[in-house]
C-alpha positions in Angstrom: 4.5 13.3 22.1 5.4 14.8 18.7 2.4 17.1 18.3 4.5 20.2 18.1 7.5 18.8 16.3 8.6 20.7 13.2 11.1 19.1 10.9 14.2 21.2 10.4 15.3 19.3 7.2 13.4 18.4 4.0 13.1 14.8 2.9 14.3 14.0 -0.6 10.9 13.0 -1.9 9.3 16.3 -0.8 12.3 18.2 -2.2 11.8 16.7 -5.6 8.2 17.8 -5.6 8.9 21.3 -4.5 11.8 21.6 -7.0 9.3 20.7 -9.7 7.0 23.5 -8.6 4.5 21.6 -6.4 2.8 23.5 -3.7 2.8 21.7 -0.4 -0.5 22.2 1.3 0.4 20.4 4.5 0.5 17.0 6.2 -2.5 14.7 6.4 -3.7 12.3 9.1 -2.2 8.9 9.6 -2.2 6.2 12.3 0.3 6.1 15.1 3.7 5.5 13.5 2.0 4.4 10.3 1.7 0.9 11.5 -1.9 -0.2 10.7 -4.2 -0.4 7.7 -6.6 2.3 9.1 -6.2 5.9 10.0 -6.9 6.8 13.6 -4.8 8.3 16.4 -5.2 10.0 19.8 -4.1 13.4 18.6 -6.5 14.0 15.7 -8.9 11.0 15.8 -10.1 8.9 12.9 -10.2 10.1 9.3 -13.7 9.7 7.7 -14.2 8.1 4.4 -15.5 10.7 1.9 -18.1 8.1 0.6 -19.4 7.3 4.1 -18.2 9.2 7.1 -18.8 6.2 9.4 -16.4 4.0 7.4 -12.6 3.8 7.6 -10.2 5.1 5.0 -7.5 2.5 5.1 -4.0 3.4 6.0 -1.5 4.4 6.7 -1.7 7.1 4.0 -5.4 7.4 4.8 -5.5 11.2 5.2 -3.8 11.6 1.8 -6.2 9.3 0.0 -9.3 11.0 1.6 -7.9 14.4 0.7 -7.6 13.4 -2.9 -11.0 11.7 -3.1 -12.7 14.7 -1.5 -11.0 17.1 -3.9 -9.0 18.9 -1.3 -5.9 18.3 -3.5 -5.4 16.8 -6.9 -2.5 14.6 -5.9 -0.9 13.5 -2.6 2.2 11.6 -1.6 2.3 8.5 0.6 4.5 5.6 1.6 3.8 1.9 1.2 5.5 -0.6 3.5 2.7 -3.2 3.5 -0.1 -1.6 1.5 -0.1 1.9 3.0 -0.8 3.5 -0.4 -3.0 0.8 -1.9 -5.2 0.2 1.1 -6.4 3.8 1.4 -6.6 4.1 -2.4 -8.9 1.1 -2.4 -11.2 2.3 0.3 -11.4 5.9 -0.9 -11.8 5.2 -4.6 -8.6 6.7 -5.9 -5.7 5.5 -7.9 -2.2 4.7 -6.7 0.9 2.9 -7.8 3.5 1.4 -5.4 6.5 1.6 -7.8 9.2 -1.0 -8.0 11.4 -1.1 -4.9 14.1 1.5 -5.6 12.3 3.3 -8.4 12.1 6.4 -6.2 15.4 7.0 -4.6 14.9 8.1 -1.0 17.0 9.8 1.7 15.8 11.0 5.1 18.3 13.3 6.7 19.7 11.7 9.8 18.7 8.2 9.0 20.9 5.7 10.8 20.1 2.5 8.7 19.9 2.7 4.9 19.5 -1.0 4.6 16.8 -2.0 7.0 13.8 -1.4 4.7 14.6 -3.9 2.0 12.4 -4.2 -0.1 9.4 -3.3 2.0 9.0 0.4 1.5 8.3 2.7 -1.4 7.0 6.2 -1.8 4.3 6.8 -4.3 1.5 9.0 -5.6 -2.2 9.1 -4.9 -4.4 10.7 -7.5 -7.9 10.7 -9.1 -6.5 9.8 -12.5 -3.8 7.5 -13.8 -2.3 10.4 -15.8 -1.9 12.5 -12.7 -0.3 9.7 -10.9 2.1 9.1 -13.8 3.0 12.8 -13.8 3.8 12.7 -10.1 5.8 9.5 -10.6 7.8 11.2 -13.4 8.8 13.8 -10.8 9.6 11.4 -8.0 11.4 8.6 -9.9 15.1 8.6 -10.1 18.3 7.5 -8.3 19.7 9.1 -5.1 23.3 8.8 -4.2 22.4 8.2 -0.5 20.0 5.4 -1.3 21.9 2.1 -1.8 18.9 0.4 -3.4 17.8 3.2 -5.8 17.4 2.2 -9.4 18.9 4.1 -12.4 16.8 6.9 -13.8 13.9 5.6 -15.9 14.6 5.3 -19.6 11.2 6.7 -20.6 8.5 9.1 -19.5 5.7 7.4 -17.5 3.1 9.9 -19.0 4.0 8.5 -22.4 4.0 4.9 -21.2 0.3 5.0 -20.0 -0.8 5.1 -23.7 0.9 1.7 -24.5 -1.5 -1.0 -25.6 -2.0 -4.2 -23.7 -3.5 -6.0 -26.7 -2.3 -9.6 -26.7 -1.5 -9.6 -23.0 -2.2 -12.6 -20.8 -3.6 -11.4 -17.5 -3.6 -13.8 -14.5 -6.5 -13.2 -12.1 -6.7 -14.6 -8.5 -9.0 -12.3 -6.4 -7.5 -13.5 -3.1 -4.2 -14.9 -4.3 -5.4 -18.2 -3.0 -4.3 -17.2 0.4 -6.8 -14.9 2.1 -10.5 -15.2 3.0 -12.5 -12.9 0.7 -15.9 -11.3 0.8 -18.1 -12.6 -2.0 -19.0 -9.1 -3.1 -15.4 -8.1 -3.5 -14.6 -11.3 -5.4 -17.4 -10.7 -7.9 -16.5 -7.0 -8.3 -12.9 -7.9 -9.2 -13.9 -10.7 -11.6 -16.4 -8.4 -13.3 -13.8 -5.6 -13.6 -11.3 -7.8 -15.4 -13.7 -7.8 -18.4 -12.2 -4.3 -19.2 -8.9 -6.1 -20.1 -10.8 -8.5 -22.4 -12.4 -5.5 -24.1 -8.8 -4.2 -24.7 -7.9 -7.5 -26.5 -6.1 -9.0 -23.6 -6.8 -12.6 -22.4 -7.9 -13.1 -18.8 -7.0 -16.3 -17.1 -8.3 -17.3 -13.6 -5.3 -18.9 -12.0 -4.3 -20.7 -8.8 -1.1 -19.6 -7.1 0.8 -22.4 -5.5 2.5 -20.8 -2.5 4.9 -23.1 -0.6 3.7 -21.7 2.7 0.2 -21.0 4.1 -1.3 -17.7 5.0 -0.3 -17.7 8.6 3.4 -18.5 7.8 3.6 -15.8 5.2 1.9 -13.3 7.6 4.3 -14.2 10.4 7.3 -13.8 8.1 6.1 -10.4 6.9 5.4 -9.2 10.4 8.6 -10.4 11.8 10.6 -8.4 9.3 8.3 -5.4 9.5 8.6 -5.4 13.3 12.4 -5.4 13.1 12.1 -2.4 10.8 9.7 -0.7 13.3 12.3 -1.0 16.1 14.4 1.5 14.2 11.6 4.1 14.7 11.5 3.4 18.4 15.2 3.6 18.8 15.4 6.9 16.9 12.6 8.4 19.0 14.5 7.4 22.2 17.8 8.7 20.9 16.6 12.0 19.5 13.6 12.9 21.7 14.0 10.8 24.9 10.7 9.0 24.1 10.7 5.4 25.4 7.7 3.5 23.9 8.4 0.4 25.8 9.0 2.1 29.1 8.0 5.5 30.4 5.9 6.4 27.3 4.3 3.0 27.0 0.8 4.3 27.8 1.1 7.2 25.3 0.5 5.0 22.3 -2.0 2.3 21.2 -1.1 -1.1 22.6 -0.3 -2.8 19.3 2.4 -0.2 18.5 4.2 -1.3 21.7 3.6 -5.0 20.8 5.3 -4.5 17.4 8.3 -2.7 18.9 8.7 -5.4 21.5 8.3 -8.2 19.0 11.0 -6.7 16.8 13.4 -6.4 19.7 12.9 -10.0 20.6 13.7 -11.2 17.1 16.9 -13.2 16.6 19.1 -13.3 13.6 18.1 -16.9 13.0 14.4 -15.9 13.2 15.1 -13.3 10.5 16.9 -15.8 8.3 13.9 -18.2 8.6 11.6 -15.3 7.5 13.8 -14.6 4.6 13.4 -18.2 3.5 9.6 -17.8 3.5 10.0 -14.5 1.7 12.2 -16.2 -1.0 9.5 -18.8 -1.6 6.9 -16.0 -1.9 9.1 -14.2 -4.4 9.6 -17.4 -6.4 5.9 -18.0 -6.6 5.2 -14.5 -7.9 8.0 -14.8 -10.4 6.5 -18.1 -11.6 3.4 -16.2 -12.5 5.3 -13.8 -14.7 7.1 -16.6 -16.5 3.7 -17.3 -18.1 1.6 -14.1 -17.7 2.1 -10.4 -18.3 0.1 -9.1 -15.3 -1.3 -10.4 -12.0 -4.6 -9.1 -10.8 -6.3 -9.5 -7.4 -8.4 -7.5 -5.0 -6.5 -4.9 -3.0 -8.5 -5.6 0.1 -10.6 -8.7 0.9 -13.4 -6.7 2.4 -15.3 -3.5 1.7 -14.5 -0.5 3.9 -15.7 -1.3 7.4 -16.8 1.0 10.3 -14.0 3.2 11.5 -15.0 2.6 15.1 -13.5 -0.9 14.8 -10.1 0.6 14.8 -10.5 1.6 18.5 -10.9 -2.1 19.3 -8.5 -3.8 16.9 -6.5 -3.0 13.8 -8.9 -4.7 11.3 -12.0 -6.9 10.9 -12.3 -9.9 13.2 -13.8 -12.1 10.5 -13.9 -12.3 6.7 -16.3 -14.6 4.9 -16.9 -16.6 8.0 -13.2 -17.1 8.8 -12.0 -15.7 12.1 -8.8 -13.7 12.0 -6.4 -14.6 14.7 -5.8 -11.6 17.0 -2.9 -13.3 18.7 -0.7 -13.5 15.6 -1.3 -10.4 13.6 -4.3 -11.8 11.7 -6.6 -8.9 12.3 -3.8 -6.6 11.2 -2.8 -8.4 8.0 -5.0 -11.2 6.8 -7.7 -9.1 5.1 -5.5 -7.6 2.4 -3.3 -8.8 -0.4 -1.0 -5.8 -0.6 1.9 -7.0 1.6 2.9 -9.8 -0.9 4.5 -7.3 -3.3 6.2 -5.5 -0.4 7.9 -8.8 0.3 8.9 -9.2 -3.4 9.4 -5.6 -4.6 7.2 -5.9 -7.7 5.3 -2.7 -8.9 1.7 -2.8 -7.9 -1.2 -0.4 -8.4 -4.7 -0.2 -6.8 -7.4 1.0 -9.1 -11.1 1.7 -8.4 -12.8 -1.5 -9.7 -16.4 -0.8 -8.7 -18.7 -0.2 -5.7 -20.4 -2.4 -3.1 -23.3 -0.7 -1.2 -21.9 2.7 -2.4 -18.4 2.0 -1.1 -15.3 1.7 -3.3 -13.6 -1.6 -4.1 -10.0 -1.5 -5.2 -8.3 -3.9 -7.7 -4.6 -4.6 -7.5 -2.6 -4.7 -10.7 0.9 -6.2 -10.3 3.5 -6.1 -13.0 6.9 -7.8 -13.6 9.9 -6.6 -11.7 10.9 -3.1 -12.6 8.1 -2.8 -15.2 6.2 0.1 -13.7 5.4 1.3 -17.2 3.3 -1.8 -18.0 1.3 -1.4 -14.7 0.6 2.2 -15.6 -0.4 1.2 -19.2 -2.8 -1.5 -17.9 -4.2 1.0 -15.4 -4.9 3.6 -18.0 -6.5 1.0 -20.3 -8.8 0.0 -17.5 -9.6 3.7 -16.7 -10.7 4.3 -20.3 -13.1 1.4 -20.3 -14.3 1.6 -16.7 -14.1 5.3 -15.7 -14.8 6.0 -12.1 -14.5 9.8 -11.9 -18.3 10.5 -11.9 -18.4 9.1 -8.4 -16.5 12.1 -7.1 -19.3 14.4 -8.1 -21.6 12.7 -5.6 -19.2 13.5 -2.7 -20.0 17.2 -2.8 -23.2 16.5 -0.9 -21.6 14.3 1.7 
């Protein structure tokens, strides 16, 4: 439908990069309308994981993460509305940070709704090193007059902040956030990785998070609001290009794309308010963690990278640790990752390579207090110094 479409205006994020001297190589692959945690579509097909070409790369910024891991580019840009930076970073063994909501002021020419993405979506960098990601974030961060949620310009340089010490920090660790079924190998990889913080004179605490709502209620609330946001894409396509994804063009996209559009259109204001109440409770629980601890650490994904062929059947694994994920209520789309929690709350969150299971990368999520991107970057660099992962990229040359 949009295979030959060429943008006639430049997005603010890309403009900041090019103004700083970046060379734009091109666009990378992503799933249809960036709506799932894997990267496959009917135009290009699936993106292969550089560590195993039969495995998936996560999504939606899967092409970007794979390009960085494979050495095609040193850095890449992506968007994160539910984990779309952190999921592919986890599966491809690269680093990313989803900055605080509003840290990168954004403006897409022609946008009709500047308020609909709160606080779901953030642009961010993908890189092989924390320093490269910090460099890119220094370029991207800043306010924008057309973004009603953009934060004031940062008061310090992120490349300097990565050298801050985390000695004396209290680090809360919950591999699955006490919400999601998790593969034992992922749990053990994350718990082992946290020893790097202890080596840096931080204290690691295994904690239990006391969410007021269960996994299914939180997933339903997240998806309800995400689906409403998604309807904006559909309405814009119809208005600008005459593409009707729930009518004449219904068969041109994967079925779950249509399902999300339709679910969003069926949502009432009262439904949305109820989801906001769940989201408020999630926010309060995360804030309670930071009343006592300096960082919150979990797995980025609850499973190692799985076969990319699965994405042709469903948007995620059908089962994790013996727990069936419910296809009828977004479970296979959402309930195998922890990333969407900080999209609901707006906290800064990184995914960093924590180790490998059967030769496949496992990502660890590092969440910081609201607006404290600098601390997340400092903790990430501390981990990188003690558990460097860069030697893994040398093996990819033979893949």
